[in-house]
C-alpha positions as CSV (number, residue, x, y, z in Angstrom):
1,M,160.9,103.8,108.3
2,W,160.7,107.1,110.1
3,H,163.8,108.4,108.3
4,R,162.3,107.3,104.9
5,G,159.0,109.0,105.5
6,H,160.8,112.1,106.8
7,A,162.9,112.2,103.6
8,E,159.9,111.7,101.4
9,G,158.1,114.5,103.1
10,H,161.1,116.9,102.4
11,A,161.2,115.7,98.8
12,R,157.5,116.5,98.3
13,S,158.1,120.0,99.9
14,W,161.0,120.8,97.6
15,R,159.2,119.4,94.5
16,A,156.5,122.0,95.1
17,L,159.1,124.7,94.5
18,L,160.3,123.3,91.2
19,P,158.7,124.5,87.9
20,A,155.3,122.9,87.3
21,P,155.3,120.6,84.3
22,S,153.7,122.3,81.4
23,S,153.0,121.6,77.8
24,R,154.9,123.2,75.0
25,A,151.8,125.2,74.1
26,E,151.6,126.7,77.6
27,S,155.3,127.7,77.5
28,V,155.0,129.3,74.1
29,G,151.9,131.1,75.1
30,A,153.6,132.5,78.2
31,A,156.6,133.6,76.2
32,R,154.3,135.4,73.7
33,R,152.4,137.1,76.5
34,A,155.7,138.1,78.2
35,V,156.9,139.9,75.0
36,R,153.6,141.8,74.6
37,V,153.5,142.9,78.3
38,T,157.2,143.9,78.3
39,V,157.0,146.0,75.2
40,A,153.8,147.7,76.3
41,A,155.2,148.4,79.8
42,V,158.7,149.7,78.8
43,A,157.4,151.7,75.8
44,G,155.6,154.1,78.2
45,F,157.8,153.6,81.3
46,Y,161.2,154.6,79.8
47,P,160.1,158.0,78.3
48,A,158.1,158.9,81.4
49,V,161.1,158.2,83.7
50,H,164.1,159.3,81.7
51,L,162.7,162.0,79.4
52,L,159.7,163.5,81.3
53,D,160.9,162.8,84.8
54,R,157.3,162.1,86.0
55,P,157.5,159.2,88.5
56,V,153.8,158.8,89.1
57,F,153.0,158.8,85.4
58,A,155.8,156.3,84.9
59,L,154.6,154.0,87.6
60,Y,151.1,153.7,86.1
61,T,152.4,153.3,82.5
62,L,154.4,150.3,83.9
63,F,151.7,148.9,86.1
64,V,148.7,149.0,83.8
65,P,150.1,146.6,81.1
66,V,151.3,144.2,83.8
67,A,147.9,144.3,85.5
68,F,145.8,143.8,82.3
69,G,148.3,141.7,80.3
70,L,149.8,139.4,82.9
71,L,147.8,139.4,86.1
72,S,144.4,139.2,84.5
73,P,143.3,136.1,82.6
74,L,141.8,137.9,79.6
75,P,139.7,135.5,77.4
76,G,140.0,135.0,73.7
77,A,142.5,135.9,71.0
78,G,144.2,139.3,70.2
79,R,141.2,141.3,69.0
80,R,138.9,140.1,71.7
81,R,141.5,140.7,74.4
82,A,142.1,144.2,73.1
83,G,138.4,144.9,73.1
84,T,138.1,143.7,76.7
85,V,140.8,146.1,77.8
86,L,139.2,149.0,76.0
87,R,135.9,148.4,77.6
88,A,137.5,148.2,81.1
89,V,139.3,151.5,80.9
90,P,136.4,153.7,82.1
91,A,135.9,151.4,85.1
92,A,139.6,151.5,85.8
93,A,139.6,155.3,85.7
94,A,136.7,155.5,88.1
95,L,138.4,153.1,90.5
96,I,141.7,155.0,90.4
97,T,139.8,158.2,91.1
98,L,137.9,156.6,94.0
99,G,141.0,155.1,95.4
100,T,142.9,158.5,95.1
101,Y,140.4,160.3,97.3
102,L,139.7,157.5,99.7
103,A,143.4,157.3,100.5
104,A,142.9,160.3,102.8
105,T,142.6,157.9,105.8
106,T,143.3,154.3,106.4
107,W,139.7,153.5,107.4
108,S,138.1,155.2,104.3
109,A,140.5,153.3,102.1
110,T,139.8,150.0,103.9
111,L,136.0,150.4,103.7
112,G,136.4,151.3,100.0
113,M,138.5,148.2,99.5
114,L,135.8,146.0,101.2
115,L,133.1,147.4,99.0
116,V,135.1,147.4,95.7
117,G,136.4,143.8,96.3
118,F,132.9,142.4,97.0
119,V,131.2,144.2,94.0
120,L,133.9,143.3,91.5
121,V,134.1,139.6,92.4
122,T,130.3,139.3,92.5
123,G,129.9,141.2,89.3
124,A,132.4,139.0,87.6
125,S,129.8,136.3,87.5
126,I,128.1,138.0,84.5
127,G,130.6,136.6,82.1
128,P,134.2,135.6,81.2
129,R,135.2,139.1,80.1
130,A,134.2,140.5,83.4
131,T,135.9,137.7,85.2
132,G,139.1,138.3,83.2
133,V,139.5,142.0,84.0
134,V,138.5,141.9,87.7
135,P,142.1,141.4,89.0
136,A,143.3,144.4,87.0
137,L,140.4,146.5,88.2
138,Q,141.1,145.5,91.8
139,L,144.7,146.4,91.3
140,C,143.8,149.9,89.9
141,Y,142.0,150.7,93.2
142,I,144.6,149.1,95.3
143,L,147.5,151.1,93.9
144,A,145.6,154.4,94.1
145,C,144.3,154.0,97.6
146,F,147.8,153.8,99.2
147,P,149.6,156.7,100.8
148,P,150.7,159.3,100.1
149,Y,147.3,161.0,99.9
150,A,147.9,163.2,96.8
151,P,144.8,164.2,94.9
152,G,147.0,166.5,92.8
153,T,148.6,163.5,91.1
154,L,145.3,162.2,89.8
155,P,145.9,163.7,86.3
156,D,149.2,161.8,86.1
157,R,147.6,158.6,87.3
158,L,144.8,158.8,84.7
159,A,147.3,159.8,82.0
160,G,149.4,156.7,82.9
161,L,146.3,154.6,82.7
162,A,145.4,155.9,79.3
163,V,149.0,155.4,77.9
164,G,149.4,152.0,79.5
165,A,146.0,150.8,78.3
166,T,146.6,152.1,74.8
167,L,149.9,150.4,74.5
168,T,148.4,147.2,75.9
169,I,145.6,147.3,73.3
170,L,148.1,147.9,70.4
171,C,150.4,145.0,71.5
172,E,147.4,142.6,72.0
173,R,146.2,143.4,68.5
174,L,149.5,143.6,66.6
175,L,152.4,142.0,68.5
176,L,152.4,138.2,68.6
177,P,148.6,137.9,69.1
178,E,147.2,134.8,70.7
179,P,146.2,132.3,68.1
180,R,142.5,131.6,67.7
181,R,141.2,128.6,69.5
182,P,138.3,126.5,68.4
183,S,135.2,128.2,69.7
184,Y,132.4,126.4,71.6
185,R,130.1,127.3,68.7
186,S,132.3,125.4,66.3
187,R,132.4,122.4,68.7
188,V,128.6,122.3,68.8
189,A,128.5,122.5,65.0
190,E,130.9,119.6,64.8
191,G,128.7,117.6,67.1
192,L,125.6,118.3,65.1
193,E,127.5,117.4,61.9
194,L,128.6,114.1,63.3
195,A,125.1,113.4,64.4
196,A,123.8,114.0,60.9
197,H,126.5,111.8,59.4
198,A,125.9,109.0,62.0
199,V,122.1,109.0,61.4
200,H,122.6,108.7,57.6
201,G,125.1,105.8,58.2
202,L,122.7,104.0,60.6
203,L,120.0,104.1,58.1
204,R,122.1,102.1,55.7
205,D,122.8,98.4,56.2
206,G,126.2,97.1,57.3
207,V,127.1,99.9,59.8
208,D,128.4,98.9,63.2
209,G,126.1,100.5,65.7
210,R,128.5,100.0,68.6
211,E,131.3,101.8,66.8
212,T,129.0,104.6,65.9
213,A,127.8,104.8,69.5
214,E,131.4,105.2,70.8
215,R,132.1,108.1,68.3
216,L,128.9,109.8,69.4
217,R,129.7,109.5,73.1
218,A,133.2,110.8,72.5
219,A,131.8,113.8,70.6
220,G,129.4,114.5,73.5
221,R,132.3,114.5,76.0
222,E,134.1,117.1,73.9
223,L,131.1,119.5,74.6
224,R,131.9,119.5,78.3
225,F,133.2,122.9,79.5
226,S,136.2,121.2,81.0
227,R,137.3,120.3,77.5
228,T,137.0,123.9,76.3
229,A,139.5,126.7,77.1
230,A,138.2,129.0,79.8
231,G,138.0,132.0,77.5
232,C,135.9,130.1,74.9
233,R,133.2,128.8,77.3
234,P,129.8,130.5,76.9
235,T,129.4,131.3,80.5
236,G,128.1,134.9,80.2
237,A,124.7,136.0,81.5
238,G,123.6,137.5,78.1
239,A,121.0,135.8,76.0
240,R,123.4,134.5,73.3
241,D,125.8,133.0,75.8
242,R,122.9,131.3,77.7
243,A,121.5,130.0,74.4
244,L,124.8,128.7,73.2
245,A,125.4,126.9,76.5
246,Q,121.9,125.4,76.3
247,A,122.6,124.3,72.7
248,G,125.7,122.5,74.0
249,Y,123.8,120.8,76.8
250,A,121.0,119.7,74.4
251,T,123.4,118.6,71.7
252,R,125.3,116.5,74.2
253,R,122.1,114.8,75.4
254,F,121.1,114.3,71.7
255,L,124.5,112.6,71.0
256,D,124.2,110.4,74.1
257,L,120.7,109.3,73.2
258,L,121.7,108.6,69.6
259,A,124.5,106.5,71.1
260,V,122.0,104.5,73.1
261,L,119.8,104.2,70.0
262,A,122.5,103.1,67.6
263,P,122.7,99.5,68.6
264,M,118.9,99.2,68.7
265,L,118.5,100.1,65.0
266,R,117.9,96.8,63.3
267,A,116.0,96.0,60.2
268,P,113.1,96.1,59.5
269,L,113.0,99.8,60.7
270,D,109.4,101.1,60.9
271,L,108.6,103.8,58.4
272,P,107.7,106.6,61.0
273,S,111.0,106.1,62.7
274,A,113.0,106.1,59.5
275,M,111.3,109.3,58.4
276,L,111.9,111.0,61.7
277,L,115.6,110.0,61.6
278,R,116.0,111.4,58.1
279,G,114.4,114.7,59.3
280,L,116.7,114.8,62.3
281,A,119.8,114.4,60.1
282,T,118.7,117.2,57.7
283,A,117.8,119.6,60.6
284,C,121.1,118.9,62.4
285,A,123.1,119.7,59.2
286,D,121.1,122.9,58.8
287,E,121.8,123.9,62.4
288,A,125.5,123.2,62.1
289,A,125.6,125.4,59.0
290,A,123.8,128.2,60.9
291,L,126.4,128.0,63.7
292,R,129.1,128.4,61.1
293,G,127.3,131.4,59.6
294,T,126.6,129.9,56.1
295,R,122.8,130.0,56.4
296,P,120.0,131.2,58.7
297,A,119.0,129.0,61.6
298,P,116.0,126.9,60.7
299,G,114.3,127.2,64.1
300,P,112.5,124.5,66.0
301,E,109.1,124.7,64.2
302,G,110.0,121.9,61.7
303,F,111.2,119.7,64.6
304,E,108.0,120.2,66.5
305,E,105.9,119.2,63.5
306,M,108.0,116.1,62.9
307,I,107.7,115.1,66.5
308,A,103.9,115.7,66.6
309,R,103.4,113.5,63.6
310,Y,105.7,110.8,65.0
311,A,104.0,110.8,68.4
312,A,100.6,110.5,66.6
313,V,101.4,107.5,64.4
314,R,104.1,105.5,66.2
315,G,103.2,102.2,67.7
316,V,103.4,98.5,67.0
317,P,103.2,97.7,63.2
318,P,100.6,95.0,62.4
319,D,103.2,92.6,61.0
320,L,105.1,92.6,64.4
321,R,102.2,92.1,66.8
322,S,103.0,88.4,67.0
323,E,106.4,89.3,68.5
324,D,107.2,91.0,71.8
325,P,106.5,94.7,71.0
326,H,108.5,96.0,74.0
327,P,111.9,96.4,72.3
328,L,110.4,98.3,69.4
329,L,108.5,100.6,71.7
330,R,111.6,101.3,73.8
331,R,113.5,102.1,70.6
332,Q,110.7,104.5,69.5
333,S,110.7,106.1,72.9
334,T,114.4,106.6,72.9
335,L,114.2,108.1,69.4
336,L,111.5,110.5,70.7
337,A,113.6,111.5,73.6
338,A,116.5,112.2,71.2
339,A,114.2,114.3,69.0
340,V,113.1,116.3,72.0
341,S,116.7,117.1,72.8
342,A,117.1,118.1,69.1
343,V,114.2,120.5,69.4
344,T,115.9,122.2,72.4
345,A,119.2,122.4,70.5
346,S,117.4,123.9,67.4
347,A,115.7,126.6,69.4
348,A,118.9,127.4,71.3
349,V,120.9,127.7,68.1
350,A,118.3,130.1,66.7
351,L,118.7,132.3,69.8
352,A,122.5,131.9,69.8
353,T,122.7,133.1,66.2
354,G,120.5,136.1,66.9
355,R,117.7,135.1,64.5
356,R,114.8,135.5,66.9
357,R,114.0,136.6,70.4
358,S,111.1,134.4,71.3
359,M,110.2,130.7,71.1
360,P,106.4,130.4,70.5
361,G,105.1,126.9,71.2
362,L,108.0,125.8,73.4
363,P,107.9,125.5,77.2
364,P,108.5,129.1,78.4
365,E,110.7,127.9,81.3
366,Q,113.3,126.5,79.0
367,F,113.9,129.8,77.2
368,W,112.8,132.3,79.8
369,Y,115.7,134.6,78.9
370,A,114.8,134.9,75.2
371,D,112.9,138.2,75.6
372,A,114.8,139.6,78.6
373,S,117.1,142.6,78.3
374,T,120.8,142.2,78.9
375,P,120.8,144.4,82.1
376,R,118.0,142.2,83.6
377,L,119.9,139.0,82.7
378,W,123.0,140.4,84.4
379,W,120.9,141.2,87.5
380,V,119.3,137.7,87.5
381,R,122.8,136.2,87.4
382,I,124.1,138.3,90.3
383,A,120.9,137.9,92.4
384,D,121.2,134.1,92.0
385,H,124.5,134.2,93.8
386,L,123.5,136.6,96.6
387,T,123.3,133.7,99.1
388,P,125.9,132.1,101.4
389,R,125.3,128.8,99.6
390,S,126.9,130.2,96.4
391,V,130.6,129.8,95.8
392,V,130.6,133.1,94.0
393,F,129.3,134.8,97.1
394,Q,131.8,132.9,99.2
395,N,134.7,134.0,97.0
396,A,133.5,137.6,97.1
397,V,133.4,137.6,100.9
398,R,136.7,135.9,101.2
399,T,138.5,138.2,98.7
400,A,136.9,141.4,99.9
401,S,137.6,140.7,103.6
402,G,141.1,139.7,102.9
403,L,141.9,142.8,100.8
404,A,140.3,145.0,103.4
405,L,142.2,143.4,106.2
406,A,145.4,143.7,104.3
407,R,144.8,147.4,103.6
408,L,144.0,148.0,107.3
409,V,147.2,146.2,108.4
410,A,149.4,148.0,105.8
411,G,148.0,151.4,106.7
412,S,148.0,150.9,110.5
413,L,151.6,149.6,110.6
414,D,152.7,152.2,108.0
415,L,154.4,149.5,105.9
416,S,156.6,150.9,103.1
417,H,155.3,149.8,99.7
418,G,152.1,148.5,101.4
419,F,150.7,147.9,97.9
420,W,152.8,144.7,97.9
421,V,150.8,143.4,100.9
422,L,147.6,143.5,99.0
423,L,149.2,142.3,95.8
424,G,150.6,139.3,97.7
425,M,147.2,138.5,99.3
426,L,145.4,138.8,95.9
427,T,147.8,136.7,93.8
428,L,148.4,134.0,96.4
429,G,144.8,133.6,97.7
430,R,143.1,130.4,96.6
431,T,139.5,129.1,97.1
432,T,140.7,126.3,99.5
433,A,142.9,126.6,102.6
434,G,145.1,123.8,101.4
435,A,145.8,125.4,98.0
436,T,146.4,128.7,99.7
437,W,149.0,127.2,102.1
438,S,150.7,125.4,99.2
439,A,151.0,128.7,97.3
440,V,152.1,130.7,100.3
441,R,154.8,128.2,101.2
442,S,156.2,128.2,97.7
443,A,155.9,132.0,97.4
444,A,157.7,132.6,100.7
445,V,160.8,130.7,99.6
446,G,160.7,132.3,96.1
447,T,160.4,135.8,97.6
448,L,163.3,135.2,99.9
449,V,165.6,134.0,97.2
450,G,164.4,136.8,94.8
451,S,165.0,139.4,97.6
452,L,168.5,138.2,98.2
453,A,169.3,138.5,94.5
454,A,167.6,141.9,94.4
455,G,169.6,143.0,97.5
456,A,172.8,141.9,95.9
457,L,172.0,143.8,92.7
458,L,171.0,147.0,94.6
459,I,174.2,146.9,96.6
460,S,176.5,146.3,93.7
461,A,174.8,148.8,91.2
462,G,174.1,151.5,93.7
463,D,172.5,154.5,92.1
464,M,173.6,153.7,88.5
465,T,170.2,153.9,86.9
466,E,171.6,152.9,83.5
467,I,172.3,149.4,84.8
468,Y,168.7,149.0,86.1
469,A,167.4,150.4,82.8
470,A,169.4,147.9,80.8
471,L,168.3,145.0,83.1
472,L,164.6,145.8,83.2
473,V,163.7,144.4,79.8
474,P,165.5,141.0,80.0
475,T,164.3,140.6,83.6
476,M,160.7,141.2,82.6
477,L,161.0,138.8,79.7
478,V,162.3,136.0,81.9
479,A,160.0,136.7,84.8
480,F,156.8,137.0,82.7
481,S,157.7,133.9,80.7
482,A,158.9,131.6,83.5
483,G,156.8,132.9,86.4
484,P,153.3,131.9,85.2
485,V,154.6,128.4,84.1
486,G,156.9,127.7,87.1
487,G,154.4,128.4,89.9
488,P,154.3,130.8,92.9
489,A,157.9,130.3,93.9
490,W,159.3,131.3,90.5
491,G,156.6,133.9,90.0
492,Q,157.2,135.8,93.3
493,G,161.0,135.4,93.1
494,L,161.4,136.8,89.6
495,F,158.7,139.5,90.1
496,T,160.8,140.7,93.1
497,L,163.7,141.4,90.7
498,V,161.3,143.2,88.3
499,V,160.0,145.6,90.9
500,S,163.5,146.2,92.2
501,T,164.9,147.2,88.8
502,A,161.9,149.3,88.1
503,F,161.7,151.2,91.4
504,A,165.4,151.8,91.3
505,Q,164.8,154.0,88.2
506,I,161.8,155.9,89.7
507,A,163.5,157.0,93.0
508,P,166.8,156.3,94.8
509,V,166.6,152.9,96.7
510,T,168.9,150.8,98.9
511,W,169.1,147.1,99.6
512,E,166.4,147.7,102.2
513,L,163.9,147.7,99.4
514,A,164.4,143.9,99.1
515,E,163.8,143.6,102.9
516,E,160.6,145.5,102.6
517,R,159.5,143.3,99.8
518,I,159.9,140.2,102.0
519,V,158.0,141.7,104.9
520,D,155.1,142.9,102.7
521,V,154.7,139.7,100.7
522,L,154.8,137.6,103.9
523,T,152.3,139.8,105.6
524,G,149.9,139.6,102.6
525,S,150.5,135.8,102.4
526,A,149.7,135.4,106.1
527,I,146.4,137.5,105.8
528,G,145.4,135.4,102.7
529,L,146.1,132.2,104.6
530,V,144.0,133.3,107.6
531,C,141.1,134.2,105.4
532,G,141.5,130.9,103.5
533,V,141.2,129.0,106.8
534,L,138.4,131.0,108.3
535,A,136.2,131.6,105.3
536,W,134.9,128.4,103.7
537,P,138.3,126.5,103.8
538,A,137.0,123.6,101.8
539,G,136.2,125.8,98.7
540,A,133.8,124.3,96.3
541,R,134.4,120.8,97.5
542,G,132.2,121.2,100.6
543,E,129.7,123.4,98.8
544,M,129.4,120.9,95.9
545,R,128.0,118.2,98.2
546,R,125.5,120.6,99.8
547,S,124.3,122.1,96.5
548,A,124.1,118.7,94.8
549,G,122.1,117.3,97.7
550,A,119.8,120.3,97.5
551,L,119.4,119.8,93.8
552,L,118.3,116.2,94.3
553,R,115.8,117.1,97.0
554,A,114.4,119.9,94.8
555,T,113.9,117.8,91.7
556,A,112.4,114.8,93.5
557,P,108.8,116.3,93.7
558,L,109.0,117.1,89.9
559,V,109.4,113.4,89.1
560,R,106.2,112.6,91.0
561,V,104.3,115.6,89.4
562,T,105.4,114.6,85.9
563,V,104.4,110.9,86.2
564,E,101.1,111.8,87.9
565,R,100.2,114.1,85.0
566,A,101.0,111.3,82.5
567,A,98.9,108.7,84.4
568,T,95.9,110.9,84.6
569,G,96.0,111.9,80.9
570,R,96.7,115.6,81.3
571,S,98.4,116.4,78.1
572,A,100.2,119.7,78.8
573,P,103.7,119.6,80.2
574,V,104.5,120.8,83.7
575,T,104.2,124.5,84.0
576,R,104.5,127.1,86.7
577,A,100.7,126.8,87.2
578,D,101.2,123.2,88.3
579,A,104.3,123.3,90.3
580,A,105.6,126.9,90.4
581,A,107.5,126.5,93.6
582,E,109.1,123.2,92.6
583,L,110.2,124.5,89.2
584,R,111.7,127.7,90.7
585,R,113.6,125.8,93.4
586,A,114.9,123.1,91.0
587,L,116.1,125.7,88.5
588,W,117.8,127.8,91.1
589,Y,119.5,124.9,92.8
590,W,120.6,123.6,89.4
591,R,122.3,126.9,88.7
592,I,123.9,127.0,92.1
593,A,125.2,123.4,91.8
594,H,126.5,124.1,88.3
595,A,128.5,127.1,89.6
596,S,129.9,125.0,92.4
597,Y,130.9,122.3,89.9
598,T,132.5,124.9,87.6
599,Q,134.7,126.2,90.4
600,L,135.5,122.6,91.6
601,R,137.1,121.8,88.3
602,T,139.6,124.6,88.8
603,E,140.7,123.4,92.3
604,P,143.3,120.7,93.0
605,P,141.9,117.2,93.3
606,A,141.3,115.7,96.7
607,R,144.0,113.3,98.0
608,R,141.3,110.7,98.8
609,A,137.8,110.1,97.4
610,A,135.3,112.1,99.3
611,D,131.5,111.7,99.7
612,G,131.6,108.0,98.9
613,G,133.1,108.6,95.4
614,A,130.3,110.9,94.2
615,D,130.1,111.7,90.5
616,W,129.0,115.4,90.6
617,L,128.5,115.6,86.8
618,A,126.0,112.6,87.0
619,A,124.1,114.5,89.7
620,L,123.9,117.5,87.5
621,N,122.8,115.4,84.6
622,F,120.0,113.9,86.8
623,G,118.7,117.3,87.5
624,S,118.8,118.3,83.9
625,R,117.0,115.1,82.8
626,V,114.2,115.7,85.4
627,L,113.7,119.3,84.2
628,T,113.6,118.1,80.6
629,G,111.0,115.4,81.4
630,A,109.0,118.0,83.3
631,Y,108.9,120.2,80.2
632,W,108.3,117.6,77.6
633,L,106.4,114.7,79.2
634,P,103.7,113.5,78.9
635,W,103.1,112.9,75.3
636,S,99.6,111.6,76.0
637,Q,96.5,112.7,74.1
638,G,94.4,113.2,77.1
639,T,93.7,109.4,77.8
640,A,94.0,108.3,81.4
641,W,95.8,105.0,82.0
642,P,94.0,101.9,83.3
643,S,94.4,101.3,87.0
644,D,97.1,98.6,86.7
645,A,99.3,100.7,84.5
646,A,98.8,103.7,86.8
647,S,99.7,101.6,89.8
648,W,102.9,100.4,88.2
649,A,103.9,103.9,87.3
650,R,103.3,105.2,90.8
651,E,105.2,102.3,92.4
652,A,108.2,102.8,90.1
653,T,108.0,106.6,90.7
654,D,108.0,106.0,94.5
655,E,111.2,103.9,94.1
656,V,113.0,106.6,92.1
657,V,111.8,109.4,94.4
658,S,112.8,107.5,97.5
659,A,116.2,106.7,96.1
660,T,116.6,110.4,95.1
661,L,116.0,111.5,98.7
662,R,118.4,108.9,100.0
663,A,121.0,109.9,97.5
664,A,120.8,113.5,98.6
665,H,122.6,112.5,101.8
666,F,125.4,110.7,99.7
667,P,125.5,107.6,101.9
668,A,128.9,105.9,102.0
669,G,127.5,102.7,100.4
670,G,125.9,104.5,97.5
671,V,122.4,104.1,96.2
672,T,121.2,101.5,93.8
673,V,117.7,101.8,92.4
674,R,116.0,99.5,89.9
675,P,112.4,100.5,89.2
676,T,110.0,97.7,89.0
677,P,109.8,96.4,85.4
678,L,106.6,96.6,83.5
679,P,104.3,93.6,84.4
680,P,104.2,90.9,81.6
681,G,101.3,91.5,79.2
682,I,100.4,94.9,80.5
683,L,101.0,96.6,77.1
684,A,98.6,94.2,75.4
685,R,95.8,95.3,77.8
686,L,96.3,99.0,77.3
687,P,94.4,101.1,74.8
688,A,96.5,102.1,71.8
689,P,97.1,105.8,72.7
690,S,98.6,104.8,76.1
691,V,101.0,102.0,75.0
692,S,103.8,104.1,73.6
693,H,103.2,106.8,76.3
694,L,103.7,104.3,79.1
695,V,107.0,103.1,77.6
696,D,108.1,106.8,77.4
697,V,107.7,107.1,81.1
698,E,109.4,103.7,81.7
699,V,112.4,104.8,79.7
700,W,112.6,108.2,81.5
701,L,112.4,106.6,85.0
702,H,115.1,104.0,84.1
703,S,117.3,106.8,82.8
704,L,116.8,108.7,86.1
705,A,117.7,105.6,88.0
706,S,120.9,105.1,85.9
707,D,121.9,108.7,86.6
708,L,121.3,108.2,90.4
709,T,123.4,105.1,90.5
710,A,126.2,106.8,88.6
711,A,126.0,109.8,90.9
712,V,126.2,108.1,94.3
713,G,126.4,104.4,93.5
714,P,129.1,102.2,95.0
715,G,131.2,102.3,91.8
716,S,130.9,106.0,91.1
717,A,133.9,107.9,89.7
718,V,135.1,110.9,91.6
719,E,134.5,114.2,89.8
720,D,136.5,116.3,92.2
721,G,139.5,117.1,90.0
722,P,140.1,119.0,86.8
723,R,140.3,117.3,83.5
């Protein structure tokens, strides 16, 4: 048994060095990117080395296309990627200039590295474009801040940046550009179109409600960010990205509520509900057309009028009073909740398409960003994450301290080509200690094999630069195609061959270059591993539990405030005047938890279910549903409930709030909550304005209970891994 386990352990270790399985699309994409980067790099490098004999200029013309085209995950297709590089050039020039002058001493370069690393990683939270160029901008400073201290070479460095960036932009635009992927805007439009089609179908007889519900739920799942390519997700801090993301959340809630409603739609359908459904179908089709750019966005005003009319006239038809009215009222309440989500989606679509900047009549907390300037929204996003409880802050501290330590070690030990130390730390560092160790272990073997091959090449070719010039292009094509797909071992091994063939053309080298490469990469790997172990080694996994628990604790008071307003007949929704502190805390913790969840989806899954099998997405949905209820409930007309109805509501609320606070600790056995059902006959004793309103609250509380059970219940699915 020991021998078998020992053999299996070795097999797992060696399997980690093999190329990772990849789809054909990933392989084709890597090959196309390799061609673009190679052409952009050698088009500037060869003339600079062999015609102009300017080694510094040549180094930057080679380095810039690799940094922007290969090492940075630029979002979008060709034109957008080219625009991202163009916008990043001024910042890259500033960082090269800063690094050139701070290279005067090791300590000044190290402190600069600490500051630059933290600012860039924190600033990347403002959007996907900033996130994409951060590695390239970091590398611009890293390369410039290494010895020799030579301010006189700054013109050549900046000229190399200009030429390399120009060639990168041209290749991204013209040479095998990335194909366009379905945008998130088109996904939201497809969801709204499906909703309109489904509603029209449900209004006709003979349609299977269960089958329609499955299609609606499937469409809602497609709106998750995990189902969308990273470059297509509206994660920016600007108003349009925020609005498009909110439109996606609201559309998904709308689809899920329609899925709940579909099996309930049975003839005879009361006239107010039928009219509201038809209005929803028409408005959804109009919003989808607005997202596709074929017509202006209708805005939420029409929705608000439809909902107000429906809330005023809904109730139990006279011909059904002899039957149990509860199922009908639950159906109407569910329809009203779906309509509320549709209002949010409509307003968000209007903002996302740029048709308006304010949302009069809607809760100001929902669209607080509508009138804010872009710089202010950027600052709000950054300020949100200036806390040790944010994974963005943790990543910034981890990366900045690792790069600064690597620069200090490389400068203090006077390592040749110390740039490789920081490059190794930057490319191999991960957000969890386990993932960092896995990458470092694979990269060490790959670097060793690549260095042996490079040493053999340098010994056999000697100073024959023609051989290195002939080998550079095919070596880059192979390395840049196979490296990103094969994993750290292949990436580091093949990249060692690339830098060897390139540096051999810039200056005379010996086989010792391969030895220096091994030492530098291993040094950077060790520093990255130490930082990964000491600085939040669990990554987002540990922070997700804390932030989700804080979100549950922050939203619990809002549940009580909302129901209390409904029971006392106060018609306005919850505002900052009622619960300013609770709203601010709940919104802030929701954003922090969402950031943790977003990073968690990029990390390797845990080997075992943690936190009792918590479903983090359900916990986020719980917080979103509480906030939605706080904004839109109650729908009362100022009529206080009788004492027995108010007592039931407070008792059911106490059960949900108590379960929420227990769930915040994620007990191993989970949390199961079943709010007390409405007492028999209570609806018949209520005045007419309060009947439907009481059922609204009942439906909302039961939905919250369902989310809680899904989030931390005994049978929860684990949401730790990427999908």
